[in-house]
C-alpha positions in Angstrom: -42.0 -169.2 -166.6 -39.0 -171.5 -166.1 -37.6 -173.0 -162.9 -33.9 -173.4 -162.2 -32.8 -176.7 -160.6 -32.7 -175.0 -157.2 -36.3 -174.0 -157.5 -35.7 -170.3 -158.5 -38.5 -169.2 -160.8 -37.1 -167.3 -163.9 -38.8 -165.2 -166.6 -37.2 -165.1 -170.0 -38.4 -162.8 -172.8 -36.9 -161.0 -175.9 -35.1 -157.8 -175.1 -37.0 -154.6 -175.7 -35.9 -151.0 -176.5 -37.3 -150.0 -173.1 -34.7 -152.3 -171.4 -31.8 -149.8 -171.9 -31.8 -148.6 -168.3 -32.2 -152.1 -166.9 -29.3 -153.4 -169.1 -27.1 -150.5 -167.9 -27.9 -151.3 -164.3 -27.3 -155.0 -164.9 -23.8 -154.3 -166.2 -23.0 -152.3 -163.1 -23.9 -155.3 -160.9 -21.4 -157.6 -162.7 -18.0 -158.4 -161.2 -14.9 -157.3 -163.0 -14.1 -161.0 -163.8 -17.6 -161.6 -165.3 -17.3 -158.4 -167.4 -13.9 -159.5 -168.7 -15.2 -163.0 -169.5 -18.1 -161.4 -171.5 -16.3 -158.5 -173.2 -12.6 -159.6 -173.1 -11.8 -156.2 -171.6 -12.9 -153.8 -168.9 -16.4 -152.3 -169.6 -17.3 -149.8 -166.9 -20.5 -148.6 -168.7 -22.4 -148.9 -172.0 -22.6 -145.9 -174.3 -26.0 -144.7 -175.6 -25.0 -146.1 -179.0 -24.1 -149.5 -177.5 -27.4 -149.5 -175.5 -29.3 -148.8 -178.7 -27.5 -151.6 -180.5 -28.0 -154.1 -177.7 -31.7 -153.4 -177.1 -33.1 -152.4 -180.5 -32.9 -155.8 -182.2 -34.9 -157.3 -185.0 -35.4 -160.8 -183.6 -34.1 -162.4 -186.8 -30.6 -161.2 -187.5 -30.0 -160.0 -184.0 -31.8 -162.1 -181.3 -31.5 -161.2 -177.6 -33.2 -162.7 -174.6 -33.2 -161.3 -171.1 -33.8 -163.2 -167.9 -35.3 -162.0 -164.6 -35.9 -163.7 -161.2 -39.7 -163.9 -161.2 -39.9 -162.0 -157.9 -38.1 -159.0 -159.4 -39.2 -158.6 -163.0 -37.5 -155.2 -163.3 -33.9 -156.4 -162.7 -32.1 -158.2 -165.6 -30.0 -161.0 -164.2 -28.8 -162.5 -167.5 -28.7 -161.9 -171.3 -28.2 -164.2 -174.2 -27.8 -163.0 -177.7 -26.7 -164.0 -181.2 -26.0 -161.8 -184.2 -26.1 -163.3 -187.7 -22.9 -163.0 -189.6 -23.4 -161.1 -192.9 -20.9 -163.3 -194.8 -22.3 -166.5 -193.4 -26.1 -166.1 -193.0 -26.6 -169.5 -191.4 -24.1 -168.6 -188.6 -24.4 -166.2 -185.7 -22.0 -165.0 -183.1 -23.4 -165.7 -179.7 -22.8 -164.5 -176.2 -24.3 -165.2 -172.8 -23.7 -163.4 -169.5 -25.2 -164.4 -166.2 -25.0 -162.1 -163.2 -22.6 -163.3 -160.5 -25.3 -164.4 -157.9 -26.9 -166.8 -160.4 -23.8 -168.3 -161.9 -23.5 -172.0 -161.6 -27.2 -172.5 -161.0 -28.4 -173.5 -164.5 -29.5 -170.2 -165.8 -26.8 -170.1 -168.5 -27.8 -173.5 -169.7 -31.4 -172.6 -169.8 -30.7 -169.4 -171.8 -28.4 -171.3 -174.2 -31.2 -173.7 -175.0 -33.8 -170.9 -175.4 -31.4 -168.9 -177.6 -30.6 -171.9 -179.8 -34.3 -172.6 -180.3 -34.9 -169.0 -181.3 -31.9 -169.0 -183.6 -32.9 -172.2 -185.3 -36.4 -170.7 -185.9 -34.6 -167.8 -187.7 -32.6 -170.1 -190.0 -29.4 -170.0 -188.0 -27.6 -173.4 -188.0 -24.3 -172.6 -186.3 -23.0 -170.4 -183.5 -19.5 -169.0 -183.3 -17.9 -167.3 -180.3 -14.7 -165.6 -179.3 -13.8 -166.0 -175.6 -11.0 -166.0 -173.2 -9.1 -169.3 -173.6 -9.6 -170.3 -170.0 -13.4 -169.7 -170.0 -14.5 -173.3 -169.2 -18.0 -172.2 -168.3 -18.8 -171.5 -171.9 -17.3 -174.9 -173.0 -19.8 -176.6 -170.6 -22.6 -174.3 -171.8 -22.0 -175.3 -175.4 -22.8 -178.9 -174.6 -26.4 -177.9 -173.8 -27.2 -177.0 -177.4 -24.8 -179.1 -179.5 -22.7 -182.2 -179.7 -20.9 -181.0 -182.8 -17.9 -178.8 -182.3 -16.8 -177.7 -185.8 -13.8 -175.7 -184.6 -12.1 -175.0 -181.3 -8.9 -173.1 -181.5 -6.9 -171.2 -179.0 -4.3 -168.6 -179.9 -2.9 -165.8 -177.8 -5.1 -166.7 -174.9 -8.3 -166.3 -177.0 -10.5 -169.3 -177.9 -12.5 -169.4 -181.1 -15.3 -171.9 -181.4 -17.9 -172.8 -184.1 -20.7 -175.2 -183.2 -23.5 -176.8 -185.2 -26.9 -176.3 -183.4 -28.6 -179.6 -182.6 -31.9 -180.1 -184.6 
């Protein structure tokens, strides 16, 4: 159990195959702006193949954590994941999405720290991400698990970052 700065109790656990329906419902609760920041495009629903990929993870090369408000452990309110890059096994692409009602309340920071800890345990030393160039929330989030920004490039409105995970 974790507690956000405003006192909201949060449960975080690894995603499970049984979370498919919960994940689908969680996507439907996101605003268009949040969906765009996460997927860089519209995403009205997840296909069965996508749901399988997003929930049937191995916890080593594909790590995913889900968060719930403790009073409603059936409703996913945020997801953090990283997927190891086959050509760079010490690097994983990461993504975090927090449902609109909990944005700006510290949940993304909490998930970032938890994901970085799990990734380091799996031998991952760097995170990479592709995001909308104006996504300042992710830039603030990165500061919670690193002080070393290896690359930060913007081209065509898309930002590419690579960060070294803090020890």
